[in-house]
CHARMM-style PDB file with segment names, atoms N, HN, CA, C and O in Angstrom:
ATOM      1  N   MET     1       6.964  16.033   8.156  1.00  0.00      PROA
ATOM      2  CA  MET     1       5.953  16.000   9.139  1.00  0.00      PROA
ATOM      3  C   MET     1       4.816  15.085   8.683  1.00  0.00      PROA
ATOM      4  O   MET     1       4.353  15.230   7.552  1.00  0.00      PROA
ATOM      5  N   ARG     2       4.395  14.248   9.426  1.00  0.00      PROA
ATOM      6  HN  ARG     2       4.771  14.130  10.345  1.00  0.00      PROA
ATOM      7  CA  ARG     2       3.208  13.375   9.113  1.00  0.00      PROA
ATOM      8  C   ARG     2       1.985  14.053   9.566  1.00  0.00      PROA
ATOM      9  O   ARG     2       1.896  14.609  10.661  1.00  0.00      PROA
ATOM     10  N   LEU     3       1.019  13.989   8.670  1.00  0.00      PROA
ATOM     11  HN  LEU     3       1.091  13.537   7.781  1.00  0.00      PROA
ATOM     12  CA  LEU     3      -0.256  14.633   8.819  1.00  0.00      PROA
ATOM     13  C   LEU     3      -1.414  13.652   8.670  1.00  0.00      PROA
ATOM     14  O   LEU     3      -1.400  12.844   7.741  1.00  0.00      PROA
ATOM     15  N   TYR     4      -2.397  13.691   9.531  1.00  0.00      PROA
ATOM     16  HN  TYR     4      -2.409  14.348  10.285  1.00  0.00      PROA
ATOM     17  CA  TYR     4      -3.537  12.789   9.521  1.00  0.00      PROA
ATOM     18  C   TYR     4      -4.837  13.654   9.632  1.00  0.00      PROA
ATOM     19  O   TYR     4      -4.891  14.692  10.291  1.00  0.00      PROA
ATOM     20  N   LEU     5      -5.848  13.138   8.941  1.00  0.00      PROA
ATOM     21  HN  LEU     5      -5.804  12.295   8.405  1.00  0.00      PROA
ATOM     22  CA  LEU     5      -7.126  13.791   9.085  1.00  0.00      PROA
ATOM     23  C   LEU     5      -8.094  12.793   9.714  1.00  0.00      PROA
ATOM     24  O   LEU     5      -8.125  11.632   9.306  1.00  0.00      PROA
ATOM     25  N   TRP     6      -8.866  13.210  10.676  1.00  0.00      PROA
ATOM     26  HN  TRP     6      -8.840  14.153  11.007  1.00  0.00      PROA
ATOM     27  CA  TRP     6      -9.853  12.480  11.201  1.00  0.00      PROA
ATOM     28  C   TRP     6     -11.304  13.097  10.897  1.00  0.00      PROA
ATOM     29  O   TRP     6     -11.715  14.063  11.540  1.00  0.00      PROA
ATOM     30  N   PRO     7     -12.009  12.529   9.949  1.00  0.00      PROA
ATOM     31  CA  PRO     7     -13.312  13.125   9.692  1.00  0.00      PROA
ATOM     32  C   PRO     7     -14.210  13.019  10.922  1.00  0.00      PROA
ATOM     33  O   PRO     7     -14.503  11.920  11.393  1.00  0.00      PROA
ATOM     34  N   ILE     8     -14.619  14.104  11.409  1.00  0.00      PROA
ATOM     35  HN  ILE     8     -14.381  14.997  11.027  1.00  0.00      PROA
ATOM     36  CA  ILE     8     -15.414  14.214  12.585  1.00  0.00      PROA
ATOM     37  C   ILE     8     -16.735  13.311  12.445  1.00  0.00      PROA
ATOM     38  O   ILE     8     -17.417  13.332  11.421  1.00  0.00      PROA
ATOM     39  N   GLY     9     -17.017  12.576  13.478  1.00  0.00      PROA
ATOM     40  HN  GLY     9     -16.463  12.559  14.310  1.00  0.00      PROA
ATOM     41  CA  GLY     9     -18.230  11.761  13.490  1.00  0.00      PROA
ATOM     42  C   GLY     9     -17.928  10.365  12.823  1.00  0.00      PROA
ATOM     43  O   GLY     9     -18.859   9.587  12.612  1.00  0.00      PROA
ATOM     44  N   THR    10     -16.775  10.081  12.527  1.00  0.00      PROA
ATOM     45  HN  THR    10     -16.019  10.713  12.698  1.00  0.00      PROA
ATOM     46  CA  THR    10     -16.349   8.771  11.916  1.00  0.00      PROA
ATOM     47  C   THR    10     -15.300   8.107  12.796  1.00  0.00      PROA
ATOM     48  O   THR    10     -14.773   8.719  13.726  1.00  0.00      PROA
ATOM     49  N   LYS    11     -15.005   6.855  12.493  1.00  0.00      PROA
ATOM     50  HN  LYS    11     -15.433   6.358  11.738  1.00  0.00      PROA
ATOM     51  CA  LYS    11     -13.898   6.171  13.139  1.00  0.00      PROA
ATOM     52  C   LYS    11     -12.732   6.025  12.148  1.00  0.00      PROA
ATOM     53  O   LYS    11     -11.770   5.297  12.394  1.00  0.00      PROA
ATOM     54  N   ARG    12     -12.861   6.791  10.944  1.00  0.00      PROA
ATOM     55  HN  ARG    12     -13.643   7.383  10.744  1.00  0.00      PROA
ATOM     56  CA  ARG    12     -11.790   6.697   9.900  1.00  0.00      PROA
ATOM     57  C   ARG    12     -10.737   7.618  10.135  1.00  0.00      PROA
ATOM     58  O   ARG    12     -10.952   8.692  10.698  1.00  0.00      PROA
ATOM     59  N   MET    13      -9.509   7.240   9.706  1.00  0.00      PROA
ATOM     60  HN  MET    13      -9.334   6.367   9.249  1.00  0.00      PROA
ATOM     61  CA  MET    13      -8.386   8.145   9.619  1.00  0.00      PROA
ATOM     62  C   MET    13      -7.885   8.204   8.197  1.00  0.00      PROA
ATOM     63  O   MET    13      -7.841   7.220   7.460  1.00  0.00      PROA
ATOM     64  N   LEU    14      -7.502   9.447   7.856  1.00  0.00      PROA
ATOM     65  HN  LEU    14      -7.538  10.246   8.455  1.00  0.00      PROA
ATOM     66  CA  LEU    14      -6.895   9.565   6.436  1.00  0.00      PROA
ATOM     67  C   LEU    14      -5.474  10.028   6.586  1.00  0.00      PROA
ATOM     68  O   LEU    14      -5.213  11.006   7.287  1.00  0.00      PROA
ATOM     69  N   GLY    15      -4.534   9.339   5.935  1.00  0.00      PROA
ATOM     70  HN  GLY    15      -4.747   8.545   5.366  1.00  0.00      PROA
ATOM     71  CA  GLY    15      -3.197   9.667   5.973  1.00  0.00      PROA
ATOM     72  C   GLY    15      -2.910  10.632   4.761  1.00  0.00      PROA
ATOM     73  O   GLY    15      -3.203  10.291   3.615  1.00  0.00      PROA
ATOM     74  N   VAL    16      -2.333  11.834   5.043  1.00  0.00      PROA
ATOM     75  HN  VAL    16      -2.095  12.111   5.974  1.00  0.00      PROA
ATOM     76  CA  VAL    16      -1.937  12.719   3.942  1.00  0.00      PROA
ATOM     77  C   VAL    16      -0.492  12.459   3.550  1.00  0.00      PROA
ATOM     78  O   VAL    16       0.486  12.610   4.282  1.00  0.00      PROA
ATOM     79  N   THR    17      -0.501  12.027   2.231  1.00  0.00      PROA
ATOM     80  HN  THR    17      -1.296  11.905   1.636  1.00  0.00      PROA
ATOM     81  CA  THR    17       0.735  11.600   1.660  1.00  0.00      PROA
ATOM     82  C   THR    17       1.000  12.367   0.328  1.00  0.00      PROA
ATOM     83  O   THR    17       0.282  13.307  -0.014  1.00  0.00      PROA
ATOM     84  N   ALA    18       2.081  11.919  -0.426  1.00  0.00      PROA
ATOM     85  HN  ALA    18       2.664  11.155  -0.148  1.00  0.00      PROA
ATOM     86  CA  ALA    18       2.348  12.524  -1.707  1.00  0.00      PROA
ATOM     87  C   ALA    18       2.084  11.422  -2.753  1.00  0.00      PROA
ATOM     88  O   ALA    18       2.383  11.639  -3.927  1.00  0.00      PROA
ATOM     89  N   GLY    19       1.563  10.303  -2.395  1.00  0.00      PROA
ATOM     90  HN  GLY    19       1.320  10.126  -1.441  1.00  0.00      PROA
ATOM     91  CA  GLY    19       1.329   9.274  -3.337  1.00  0.00      PROA
ATOM     92  C   GLY    19       0.595   8.057  -2.626  1.00  0.00      PROA
ATOM     93  O   GLY    19       0.119   8.112  -1.491  1.00  0.00      PROA
ATOM     94  N   PRO    20       0.576   6.976  -3.444  1.00  0.00      PROA
ATOM     95  CA  PRO    20      -0.224   5.845  -2.936  1.00  0.00      PROA
ATOM     96  C   PRO    20       0.419   4.987  -1.881  1.00  0.00      PROA
ATOM     97  O   PRO    20      -0.166   3.975  -1.496  1.00  0.00      PROA
ATOM     98  N   ARG    21       1.620   5.341  -1.379  1.00  0.00      PROA
ATOM     99  HN  ARG    21       2.096   6.163  -1.692  1.00  0.00      PROA
ATOM    100  CA  ARG    21       2.312   4.490  -0.368  1.00  0.00      PROA
ATOM    101  C   ARG    21       2.516   5.357   0.904  1.00  0.00      PROA
ATOM    102  O   ARG    21       2.753   6.563   0.829  1.00  0.00      PROA
ATOM    103  N   ILE    22       2.409   4.666   2.101  1.00  0.00      PROA
ATOM    104  HN  ILE    22       2.216   3.687   2.162  1.00  0.00      PROA
ATOM    105  CA  ILE    22       2.614   5.381   3.304  1.00  0.00      PROA
ATOM    106  C   ILE    22       4.037   5.963   3.325  1.00  0.00      PROA
ATOM    107  O   ILE    22       4.237   6.981   3.988  1.00  0.00      PROA
ATOM    108  N   ASP    23       5.021   5.392   2.654  1.00  0.00      PROA
ATOM    109  HN  ASP    23       4.858   4.566   2.115  1.00  0.00      PROA
ATOM    110  CA  ASP    23       6.376   6.002   2.599  1.00  0.00      PROA
ATOM    111  C   ASP    23       6.328   7.350   2.022  1.00  0.00      PROA
ATOM    112  O   ASP    23       7.251   8.131   2.254  1.00  0.00      PROA
ATOM    113  N   ASP    24       5.378   7.675   1.325  1.00  0.00      PROA
ATOM    114  HN  ASP    24       4.628   7.041   1.137  1.00  0.00      PROA
ATOM    115  CA  ASP    24       5.214   9.094   0.646  1.00  0.00      PROA
ATOM    116  C   ASP    24       4.772  10.120   1.702  1.00  0.00      PROA
ATOM    117  O   ASP    24       4.588  11.297   1.392  1.00  0.00      PROA
ATOM    118  N   ALA    25       4.608   9.673   2.916  1.00  0.00      PROA
ATOM    119  HN  ALA    25       4.758   8.716   3.168  1.00  0.00      PROA
ATOM    120  CA  ALA    25       3.955  10.623   3.952  1.00  0.00      PROA
ATOM    121  C   ALA    25       5.053  11.578   4.443  1.00  0.00      PROA
ATOM    122  O   ALA    25       4.649  12.510   5.138  1.00  0.00      PROA
ATOM    123  N   ASP    26       6.347  11.511   4.206  1.00  0.00      PROA
ATOM    124  HN  ASP    26       6.676  10.754   3.642  1.00  0.00      PROA
ATOM    125  CA  ASP    26       7.361  12.316   4.705  1.00  0.00      PROA
ATOM    126  C   ASP    26       7.289  13.699   3.930  1.00  0.00      PROA
ATOM    127  O   ASP    26       7.872  14.668   4.416  1.00  0.00      PROA
ATOM    128  N   ASP    27       6.659  13.803   2.857  1.00  0.00      PROA
ATOM    129  HN  ASP    27       6.186  13.016   2.463  1.00  0.00      PROA
ATOM    130  CA  ASP    27       6.496  15.028   2.033  1.00  0.00      PROA
ATOM    131  C   ASP    27       5.130  15.040   1.498  1.00  0.00      PROA
ATOM    132  O   ASP    27       4.941  14.917   0.287  1.00  0.00      PROA
ATOM    133  N   PRO    28       4.061  15.197   2.424  1.00  0.00      PROA
ATOM    134  CA  PRO    28       2.773  15.173   1.981  1.00  0.00      PROA
ATOM    135  C   PRO    28       2.307  16.400   1.155  1.00  0.00      PROA
ATOM    136  O   PRO    28       2.893  17.477   1.264  1.00  0.00      PROA
ATOM    137  N   ILE    29       1.239  16.226   0.320  1.00  0.00      PROA
ATOM    138  HN  ILE    29       0.763  15.351   0.231  1.00  0.00      PROA
ATOM    139  CA  ILE    29       0.780  17.276  -0.521  1.00  0.00      PROA
ATOM    140  C   ILE    29      -0.375  17.891   0.224  1.00  0.00      PROA
ATOM    141  O   ILE    29      -1.378  17.229   0.489  1.00  0.00      PROA
ATOM    142  N   TRP    30      -0.242  19.100   0.547  1.00  0.00      PROA
ATOM    143  HN  TRP    30       0.573  19.638   0.331  1.00  0.00      PROA
ATOM    144  CA  TRP    30      -1.258  19.928   1.257  1.00  0.00      PROA
ATOM    145  C   TRP    30      -1.020  21.310   1.012  1.00  0.00      PROA
ATOM    146  O   TRP    30       0.131  21.628   0.715  1.00  0.00      PROA
ATOM    147  N   PRO    31      -2.007  22.299   1.090  1.00  0.00      PROA
ATOM    148  CA  PRO    31      -1.723  23.682   0.841  1.00  0.00      PROA
ATOM    149  C   PRO    31      -0.676  24.269   1.684  1.00  0.00      PROA
ATOM    150  O   PRO    31      -0.780  24.237   2.910  1.00  0.00      PROA
ATOM    151  N   ARG    32       0.370  24.826   1.068  1.00  0.00      PROA
ATOM    152  HN  ARG    32       0.454  24.852   0.072  1.00  0.00      PROA
ATOM    153  CA  ARG    32       1.435  25.382   1.879  1.00  0.00      PROA
ATOM    154  C   ARG    32       1.086  26.710   2.555  1.00  0.00      PROA
ATOM    155  O   ARG    32       1.835  27.228   3.383  1.00  0.00      PROA
ATOM    156  N   THR    33      -0.052  27.228   2.182  1.00  0.00      PROA
ATOM    157  HN  THR    33      -0.661  26.807   1.509  1.00  0.00      PROA
ATOM    158  CA  THR    33      -0.609  28.388   2.974  1.00  0.00      PROA
ATOM    159  C   THR    33      -1.172  27.902   4.254  1.00  0.00      PROA
ATOM    160  O   THR    33      -1.446  28.752   5.102  1.00  0.00      PROA
ATOM    161  N   LEU    34      -1.388  26.613   4.517  1.00  0.00      PROA
ATOM    162  HN  LEU    34      -1.165  25.923   3.828  1.00  0.00      PROA
ATOM    163  CA  LEU    34      -1.821  26.142   5.764  1.00  0.00      PROA
ATOM    164  C   LEU    34      -0.620  25.972   6.685  1.00  0.00      PROA
ATOM    165  O   LEU    34       0.084  24.967   6.589  1.00  0.00      PROA
ATOM    166  N   LYS    35      -0.376  26.910   7.555  1.00  0.00      PROA
ATOM    167  HN  LYS    35      -0.949  27.726   7.632  1.00  0.00      PROA
ATOM    168  CA  LYS    35       0.816  26.920   8.456  1.00  0.00      PROA
ATOM    169  C   LYS    35       0.422  26.152   9.726  1.00  0.00      PROA
ATOM    170  O   LYS    35      -0.344  26.640  10.557  1.00  0.00      PROA
ATOM    171  N   VAL    36       0.980  24.915   9.851  1.00  0.00      PROA
ATOM    172  HN  VAL    36       1.603  24.518   9.176  1.00  0.00      PROA
ATOM    173  CA  VAL    36       0.710  24.156  11.122  1.00  0.00      PROA
ATOM    174  C   VAL    36       2.067  23.584  11.549  1.00  0.00      PROA
ATOM    175  O   VAL    36       3.010  23.505  10.761  1.00  0.00      PROA
ATOM    176  N   THR    37       2.131  23.172  12.876  1.00  0.00      PROA
ATOM    177  HN  THR    37       1.365  23.236  13.516  1.00  0.00      PROA
ATOM    178  CA  THR    37       3.270  22.426  13.442  1.00  0.00      PROA
ATOM    179  C   THR    37       2.754  21.188  14.003  1.00  0.00      PROA
ATOM    180  O   THR    37       1.539  21.041  14.138  1.00  0.00      PROA
ATOM    181  N   PRO    38       3.591  20.277  14.343  1.00  0.00      PROA
ATOM    182  CA  PRO    38       3.202  19.014  14.917  1.00  0.00      PROA
ATOM    183  C   PRO    38       2.450  19.138  16.295  1.00  0.00      PROA
ATOM    184  O   PRO    38       1.878  18.162  16.781  1.00  0.00      PROA
ATOM    185  N   ASP    39       2.467  20.272  16.860  1.00  0.00      PROA
ATOM    186  HN  ASP    39       2.931  21.065  16.465  1.00  0.00      PROA
ATOM    187  CA  ASP    39       1.837  20.554  18.156  1.00  0.00      PROA
ATOM    188  C   ASP    39       0.390  21.134  17.944  1.00  0.00      PROA
ATOM    189  O   ASP    39      -0.295  21.434  18.921  1.00  0.00      PROA
ATOM    190  N   ASP    40      -0.032  21.276  16.755  1.00  0.00      PROA
ATOM    191  HN  ASP    40       0.525  21.032  15.961  1.00  0.00      PROA
ATOM    192  CA  ASP    40      -1.315  21.913  16.433  1.00  0.00      PROA
ATOM    193  C   ASP    40      -2.408  20.926  16.199  1.00  0.00      PROA
ATOM    194  O   ASP    40      -2.153  19.853  15.651  1.00  0.00      PROA
ATOM    195  N   ASP    41      -3.613  21.234  16.587  1.00  0.00      PROA
ATOM    196  HN  ASP    41      -3.820  22.105  17.032  1.00  0.00      PROA
ATOM    197  CA  ASP    41      -4.797  20.534  16.194  1.00  0.00      PROA
ATOM    198  C   ASP    41      -5.524  21.492  15.275  1.00  0.00      PROA
ATOM    199  O   ASP    41      -5.729  22.655  15.621  1.00  0.00      PROA
ATOM    200  N   VAL    42      -5.915  21.012  14.110  1.00  0.00      PROA
ATOM    201  HN  VAL    42      -5.749  20.067  13.829  1.00  0.00      PROA
ATOM    202  CA  VAL    42      -6.422  21.816  13.000  1.00  0.00      PROA
ATOM    203  C   VAL    42      -7.805  21.313  12.669  1.00  0.00      PROA
ATOM    204  O   VAL    42      -8.012  20.128  12.405  1.00  0.00      PROA
ATOM    205  N   TYR    43      -8.787  22.275  12.690  1.00  0.00      PROA
ATOM    206  HN  TYR    43      -8.619  23.237  12.906  1.00  0.00      PROA
ATOM    207  CA  TYR    43     -10.128  22.016  12.292  1.00  0.00      PROA
ATOM    208  C   TYR    43     -10.470  22.720  11.098  1.00  0.00      PROA
ATOM    209  O   TYR    43     -10.007  23.846  10.918  1.00  0.00      PROA
ATOM    210  N   GLY    44     -11.241  22.177  10.247  1.00  0.00      PROA
ATOM    211  HN  GLY    44     -11.617  21.262  10.393  1.00  0.00      PROA
ATOM    212  CA  GLY    44     -11.724  22.926   8.990  1.00  0.00      PROA
ATOM    213  C   GLY    44     -12.395  22.019   8.036  1.00  0.00      PROA
ATOM    214  O   GLY    44     -12.698  20.855   8.295  1.00  0.00      PROA
ATOM    215  N   ASP    45     -12.610  22.632   6.901  1.00  0.00      PROA
ATOM    216  HN  ASP    45     -12.364  23.578   6.690  1.00  0.00      PROA
ATOM    217  CA  ASP    45     -13.331  21.848   5.772  1.00  0.00      PROA
ATOM    218  C   ASP    45     -12.162  21.584   4.759  1.00  0.00      PROA
ATOM    219  O   ASP    45     -11.499  22.488   4.251  1.00  0.00      PROA
ATOM    220  N   PHE    46     -11.988  20.294   4.530  1.00  0.00      PROA
ATOM    221  HN  PHE    46     -12.526  19.560   4.943  1.00  0.00      PROA
ATOM    222  CA  PHE    46     -10.852  19.907   3.665  1.00  0.00      PROA
ATOM    223  C   PHE    46     -11.418  19.182   2.434  1.00  0.00      PROA
ATOM    224  O   PHE    46     -12.285  18.316   2.560  1.00  0.00      PROA
ATOM    225  N   GLU    47     -10.920  19.543   1.248  1.00  0.00      PROA
ATOM    226  HN  GLU    47     -10.216  20.246   1.145  1.00  0.00      PROA
ATOM    227  CA  GLU    47     -11.174  18.795   0.060  1.00  0.00      PROA
ATOM    228  C   GLU    47      -9.977  17.915  -0.238  1.00  0.00      PROA
ATOM    229  O   GLU    47      -8.890  18.416  -0.525  1.00  0.00      PROA
ATOM    230  N   VAL    48     -10.176  16.561  -0.170  1.00  0.00      PROA
ATOM    231  HN  VAL    48     -11.059  16.154   0.064  1.00  0.00      PROA
ATOM    232  CA  VAL    48      -9.086  15.667  -0.448  1.00  0.00      PROA
ATOM    233  C   VAL    48      -9.247  14.900  -1.707  1.00  0.00      PROA
ATOM    234  O   VAL    48     -10.338  14.712  -2.244  1.00  0.00      PROA
ATOM    235  N   CYS    49      -8.058  14.445  -2.173  1.00  0.00      PROA
ATOM    236  HN  CYS    49      -7.171  14.598  -1.737  1.00  0.00      PROA
ATOM    237  CA  CYS    49      -7.975  13.683  -3.431  1.00  0.00      PROA
ATOM    238  C   CYS    49      -7.401  12.333  -2.996  1.00  0.00      PROA
ATOM    239  O   CYS    49      -6.261  12.291  -2.534  1.00  0.00      PROA
ATOM    240  N   PRO    50      -8.155  11.214  -3.125  1.00  0.00      PROA
ATOM    241  CA  PRO    50      -7.727   9.908  -2.635  1.00  0.00      PROA
ATOM    242  C   PRO    50      -6.628   9.342  -3.650  1.00  0.00      PROA
ATOM    243  O   PRO    50      -6.678   9.486  -4.871  1.00  0.00      PROA
ATOM    244  N   PHE    51      -5.714   8.731  -2.998  1.00  0.00      PROA
ATOM    245  HN  PHE    51      -5.674   8.614  -2.006  1.00  0.00      PROA
ATOM    246  CA  PHE    51      -4.677   7.881  -3.679  1.00  0.00      PROA
ATOM    247  C   PHE    51      -4.993   6.374  -3.670  1.00  0.00      PROA
ATOM    248  O   PHE    51      -4.673   5.606  -4.577  1.00  0.00      PROA
ATOM    249  N   THR    52      -5.658   6.033  -2.543  1.00  0.00      PROA
ATOM    250  HN  THR    52      -5.917   6.657  -1.806  1.00  0.00      PROA
ATOM    251  CA  THR    52      -6.037   4.718  -2.391  1.00  0.00      PROA
ATOM    252  C   THR    52      -7.519   4.532  -2.094  1.00  0.00      PROA
ATOM    253  O   THR    52      -8.119   5.424  -1.495  1.00  0.00      PROA
ATOM    254  N   PRO    53      -8.126   3.447  -2.470  1.00  0.00      PROA
ATOM    255  CA  PRO    53      -9.624   3.222  -2.216  1.00  0.00      PROA
ATOM    256  C   PRO    53      -9.981   3.186  -0.707  1.00  0.00      PROA
ATOM    257  O   PRO    53      -9.130   2.818   0.103  1.00  0.00      PROA
ATOM    258  N   GLN    54     -11.093   3.522  -0.354  1.00  0.00      PROA
ATOM    259  HN  GLN    54     -11.785   3.821  -1.012  1.00  0.00      PROA
ATOM    260  CA  GLN    54     -11.599   3.440   0.962  1.00  0.00      PROA
ATOM    261  C   GLN    54     -11.886   2.028   1.210  1.00  0.00      PROA
ATOM    262  O   GLN    54     -12.662   1.422   0.471  1.00  0.00      PROA
ATOM    263  N   ARG    55     -11.235   1.394   2.331  1.00  0.00      PROA
ATOM    264  HN  ARG    55     -10.605   1.887   2.931  1.00  0.00      PROA
ATOM    265  CA  ARG    55     -11.487   0.011   2.748  1.00  0.00      PROA
ATOM    266  C   ARG    55     -11.631  -0.046   4.170  1.00  0.00      PROA
ATOM    267  O   ARG    55     -10.921   0.629   4.916  1.00  0.00      PROA
ATOM    268  N   LYS    56     -12.572  -0.869   4.598  1.00  0.00      PROA
ATOM    269  HN  LYS    56     -13.148  -1.417   3.992  1.00  0.00      PROA
ATOM    270  CA  LYS    56     -12.874  -1.034   6.081  1.00  0.00      PROA
ATOM    271  C   LYS    56     -11.551  -1.549   6.752  1.00  0.00      PROA
ATOM    272  O   LYS    56     -10.903  -2.495   6.303  1.00  0.00      PROA
ATOM    273  N   GLY    57     -11.226  -0.858   7.830  1.00  0.00      PROA
ATOM    274  HN  GLY    57     -11.752  -0.090   8.195  1.00  0.00      PROA
ATOM    275  CA  GLY    57     -10.124  -1.315   8.631  1.00  0.00      PROA
ATOM    276  C   GLY    57      -8.690  -0.807   8.173  1.00  0.00      PROA
ATOM    277  O   GLY    57      -7.676  -1.076   8.817  1.00  0.00      PROA
ATOM    278  N   ALA    58      -8.688  -0.098   7.082  1.00  0.00      PROA
ATOM    279  HN  ALA    58      -9.512   0.120   6.559  1.00  0.00      PROA
ATOM    280  CA  ALA    58      -7.466   0.395   6.457  1.00  0.00      PROA
ATOM    281  C   ALA    58      -7.476   1.902   6.371  1.00  0.00      PROA
ATOM    282  O   ALA    58      -8.517   2.503   6.106  1.00  0.00      PROA
ATOM    283  N   MET    59      -6.359   2.508   6.586  1.00  0.00      PROA
ATOM    284  HN  MET    59      -5.513   2.020   6.801  1.00  0.00      PROA
ATOM    285  CA  MET    59      -6.216   4.025   6.481  1.00  0.00      PROA
ATOM    286  C   MET    59      -6.248   4.339   4.974  1.00  0.00      PROA
ATOM    287  O   MET    59      -5.514   3.719   4.205  1.00  0.00      PROA
ATOM    288  N   GLN    60      -7.040   5.238   4.571  1.00  0.00      PROA
ATOM    289  HN  GLN    60      -7.637   5.741   5.196  1.00  0.00      PROA
ATOM    290  CA  GLN    60      -7.075   5.754   3.210  1.00  0.00      PROA
ATOM    291  C   GLN    60      -6.021   6.778   3.100  1.00  0.00      PROA
ATOM    292  O   GLN    60      -5.904   7.629   3.981  1.00  0.00      PROA
ATOM    293  N   LEU    61      -5.216   6.745   2.029  1.00  0.00      PROA
ATOM    294  HN  LEU    61      -5.311   6.053   1.313  1.00  0.00      PROA
ATOM    295  CA  LEU    61      -4.175   7.736   1.714  1.00  0.00      PROA
ATOM    296  C   LEU    61      -4.719   8.737   0.748  1.00  0.00      PROA
ATOM    297  O   LEU    61      -5.267   8.384  -0.296  1.00  0.00      PROA
ATOM    298  N   VAL    62      -4.561  10.033   1.108  1.00  0.00      PROA
ATOM    299  HN  VAL    62      -4.116  10.320   1.956  1.00  0.00      PROA
ATOM    300  CA  VAL    62      -5.062  11.153   0.348  1.00  0.00      PROA
ATOM    301  C   VAL    62      -4.065  12.292   0.263  1.00  0.00      PROA
ATOM    302  O   VAL    62      -3.040  12.280   0.943  1.00  0.00      PROA
ATOM    303  N   CYS    63      -4.362  13.270  -0.565  1.00  0.00      PROA
ATOM    304  HN  CYS    63      -5.195  13.280  -1.118  1.00  0.00      PROA
ATOM    305  CA  CYS    63      -3.673  14.575  -0.498  1.00  0.00      PROA
ATOM    306  C   CYS    63      -4.793  15.597  -0.278  1.00  0.00      PROA
ATOM    307  O   CYS    63      -5.969  15.365  -0.557  1.00  0.00      PROA
ATOM    308  N   ILE    64      -4.335  16.766   0.250  1.00  0.00      PROA
ATOM    309  HN  ILE    64      -3.379  16.955   0.477  1.00  0.00      PROA
ATOM    310  CA  ILE    64      -5.288  17.855   0.586  1.00  0.00      PROA
ATOM    311  C   ILE    64      -5.325  18.811  -0.594  1.00  0.00      PROA
ATOM    312  O   ILE    64      -4.307  19.441  -0.881  1.00  0.00      PROA
ATOM    313  N   GLU    65      -6.422  18.948  -1.278  1.00  0.00      PROA
ATOM    314  HN  GLU    65      -7.249  18.436  -1.045  1.00  0.00      PROA
ATOM    315  CA  GLU    65      -6.506  19.810  -2.447  1.00  0.00      PROA
ATOM    316  C   GLU    65      -6.725  21.264  -1.942  1.00  0.00      PROA
ATOM    317  O   GLU    65      -6.128  22.191  -2.490  1.00  0.00      PROA
ATOM    318  N   SER    66      -7.529  21.461  -0.963  1.00  0.00      PROA
ATOM    319  HN  SER    66      -8.014  20.709  -0.518  1.00  0.00      PROA
ATOM    320  CA  SER    66      -7.904  22.793  -0.444  1.00  0.00      PROA
ATOM    321  C   SER    66      -8.367  22.676   1.029  1.00  0.00      PROA
ATOM    322  O   SER    66      -8.720  21.603   1.518  1.00  0.00      PROA
ATOM    323  N   ALA    67      -8.343  23.840   1.699  1.00  0.00      PROA
ATOM    324  HN  ALA    67      -8.057  24.712   1.302  1.00  0.00      PROA
ATOM    325  CA  ALA    67      -8.756  23.888   3.120  1.00  0.00      PROA
ATOM    326  C   ALA    67      -9.490  25.179   3.281  1.00  0.00      PROA
ATOM    327  O   ALA    67      -9.034  26.212   2.790  1.00  0.00      PROA
ATOM    328  N   SER    68     -10.624  25.157   3.960  1.00  0.00      PROA
ATOM    329  HN  SER    68     -10.994  24.318   4.359  1.00  0.00      PROA
ATOM    330  CA  SER    68     -11.356  26.356   4.242  1.00  0.00      PROA
ATOM    331  C   SER    68     -11.859  26.322   5.698  1.00  0.00      PROA
ATOM    332  O   SER    68     -11.874  25.275   6.347  1.00  0.00      PROA
ATOM    333  N   HSD    69     -12.273  27.513   6.189  1.00  0.00      PROA
ATOM    334  HN  HSD    69     -12.261  28.363   5.662  1.00  0.00      PROA
ATOM    335  CA  HSD    69     -12.783  27.596   7.585  1.00  0.00      PROA
ATOM    336  C   HSD    69     -11.858  26.993   8.559  1.00  0.00      PROA
ATOM    337  O   HSD    69     -12.292  26.290   9.472  1.00  0.00      PROA
ATOM    338  N   VAL    70     -10.526  27.250   8.397  1.00  0.00      PROA
ATOM    339  HN  VAL    70     -10.173  27.820   7.655  1.00  0.00      PROA
ATOM    340  CA  VAL    70      -9.541  26.620   9.264  1.00  0.00      PROA
ATOM    341  C   VAL    70      -9.418  27.327  10.584  1.00  0.00      PROA
ATOM    342  O   VAL    70      -9.415  28.555  10.675  1.00  0.00      PROA
ATOM    343  N   VAL    71      -9.319  26.534  11.568  1.00  0.00      PROA
ATOM    344  HN  VAL    71      -9.321  25.536  11.494  1.00  0.00      PROA
ATOM    345  CA  VAL    71      -8.956  26.938  12.973  1.00  0.00      PROA
ATOM    346  C   VAL    71      -7.867  26.095  13.525  1.00  0.00      PROA
ATOM    347  O   VAL    71      -7.962  24.868  13.524  1.00  0.00      PROA
ATOM    348  N   VAL    72      -6.818  26.732  14.005  1.00  0.00      PROA
ATOM    349  HN  VAL    72      -6.740  27.729  14.006  1.00  0.00      PROA
ATOM    350  CA  VAL    72      -5.625  26.023  14.486  1.00  0.00      PROA
ATOM    351  C   VAL    72      -5.587  26.346  16.066  1.00  0.00      PROA
ATOM    352  O   VAL    72      -5.594  27.482  16.539  1.00  0.00      PROA
ATOM    353  N   LYS    73      -5.548  25.229  16.742  1.00  0.00      PROA
ATOM    354  HN  LYS    73      -5.542  24.306  16.358  1.00  0.00      PROA
ATOM    355  CA  LYS    73      -5.408  25.308  18.224  1.00  0.00      PROA
ATOM    356  C   LYS    73      -4.066  24.659  18.709  1.00  0.00      PROA
ATOM    357  O   LYS    73      -3.648  23.606  18.226  1.00  0.00      PROA
ATOM    358  N   LYS    74      -3.506  25.263  19.563  1.00  0.00      PROA
ATOM    359  HN  LYS    74      -3.845  26.118  19.955  1.00  0.00      PROA
ATOM    360  CA  LYS    74      -2.164  24.728  20.105  1.00  0.00      PROA
ATOM    361  C   LYS    74      -2.576  23.735  21.198  1.00  0.00      PROA
ATOM    362  O   LYS    74      -3.611  23.904  21.844  1.00  0.00      PROA
ATOM    363  N   HSD    75      -1.729  22.666  21.401  1.00  0.00      PROA
ATOM    364  HN  HSD    75      -0.889  22.529  20.876  1.00  0.00      PROA
ATOM    365  CA  HSD    75      -1.970  21.685  22.486  1.00  0.00      PROA
ATOM    366  C   HSD    75      -1.769  22.397  23.763  1.00  0.00      PROA
ATOM    367  OT1 HSD    75      -1.910  21.800  24.831  1.00  0.00      PROA
TER     368      HSD     75
END
């Protein structure tokens, strides 16, 4: 499952992966206690660890270290 984070109030997208390549997105690193499906919108406070530097116009690749205040909404 591919997972993306959109920091509210920004135009940035973060790709959640298992490493510094987008190919690593098929098995992303994120808390397994966070139960979501592709049909869910998830809101919360996420602590991320960057794999790639932040660059204008490019998606930054990260893993999710922790999540709190999580709200899951079905489409």
